[in-house]
Structure formats: structure tokens, C-alpha cells
C-alpha positions in Angstrom: -13.1 -5.6 2.3 -12.8 -3.5 5.4 -10.1 -0.8 5.3 -8.8 1.0 8.3 -5.9 3.3 9.1 -4.6 5.6 11.8 -5.3 9.3 11.3 -1.9 10.2 12.5 -0.2 7.9 10.0 -2.5 9.3 7.3 -1.3 12.9 8.0 2.3 11.7 8.0 1.8 9.8 4.7 0.2 12.9 3.1 3.2 15.0 4.3 5.8 12.5 3.1 4.2 11.2 -0.2 1.4 13.6 -0.9 -1.2 10.8 -0.8 -4.0 9.8 1.6 -4.0 6.3 3.0 -7.6 5.9 1.8 -6.1 5.5 -1.7 -5.0 2.1 -0.5 -8.5 0.7 -1.2 -8.1 1.5 -4.9 -4.6 -0.1 -5.0 -5.9 -3.3 -3.4 -8.9 -3.4 -5.7 -6.6 -3.2 -8.8 -3.9 -5.5 -7.5 -1.1 -6.7 -9.8 1.0 -8.4 -7.2 2.1 -8.7 -3.6 5.2 -9.5 -1.6 5.8 -10.0 2.1 7.8 -7.2 3.8 10.6 -9.2 5.4 12.1 -6.1 7.1 9.5 -6.0 9.8 9.4 -8.9 12.2 7.0 -7.5 14.8 4.0 -8.2 12.5 3.4 -9.6 9.1 3.3 -6.8 6.6 2.3 -7.1 2.9 3.5 -4.9 0.1 0.8 -4.6 -2.5 1.3 -3.2 -6.0 -1.8 -2.0 -7.8 -2.9 0.4 -10.5 -4.6 3.8 -9.9 -5.4 5.0 -13.4 -2.3 4.5 -15.5 0.2 4.6 -12.5 1.4 1.8 -10.3 1.3 2.5 -6.6 2.6 0.6 -3.5 0.5 0.0 -0.5 1.9 -1.6 2.7 -0.7 -3.1 4.9 -1.3 -5.7 7.6 -4.3 -7.8 8.4 -6.1 -7.1 11.6 -8.9 -9.5 12.0 -11.0 -9.1 8.9 -9.7 -5.6 8.1 -6.8 -4.5 6.0 -4.9 -1.9 8.1 -3.1 0.5 5.7 0.3 1.5 6.9 1.6 3.5 3.9 1.0 4.3 0.3 3.3 5.8 -2.4 4.0 5.9 -6.1 6.0 2.9 -7.3 9.6 3.5 -8.3 10.7 3.0 -11.9 12.3 -0.4 -10.9 9.1 -1.6 -9.2 7.0 -0.6 -12.2 9.3 -2.4 -14.6 9.2 -5.5 -12.4 5.4 -5.7 -12.0 4.3 -4.3 -15.4 6.6 -6.1 -17.8 
């Protein structure tokens, strides 16, 4: 799977969530579920939930050709973890 992301968004995500967008590859490789992000109508965005070690993370991405373009990554909230891991 090809992964891509914008370096400016990567810096912003590191500042906001303390995580690099490259971590999205691990989330997608350890997927436990996905939802469509219905809040964005300009492009189809997918909200992926996946494990990194023993923690659940959330990775928002869109498909651009054959590549997954990572938009953001963060730790899952308690409510998200309960939903996907119960």
C-alpha cells in the first residue's frame, strides 16, 4: 500500500497530537474498523481505527489513485476505544 502525506500537515499534526502522519501506516496495517467521515463533503474521507502496540489510534485518510493520503492521526478517545475494542 502506498502511503503519502503533506509535510506541512505532518508538522501540524505533530504539534497538535504529538504524532507523525507516518504512523498511519501502522494503524492501517492493524485495522480494527473504519467509518466514513460524513462531515467532509468535498472529498470522501475514511476514519480508520487500528492498533499500535496496545493502544487504539485514529487515522483519517482519503484515497488518491492507488495511494492512501493520510490527513491526520491521533490517539483514540475512551469512547472510541470502548466502541471498537469491546
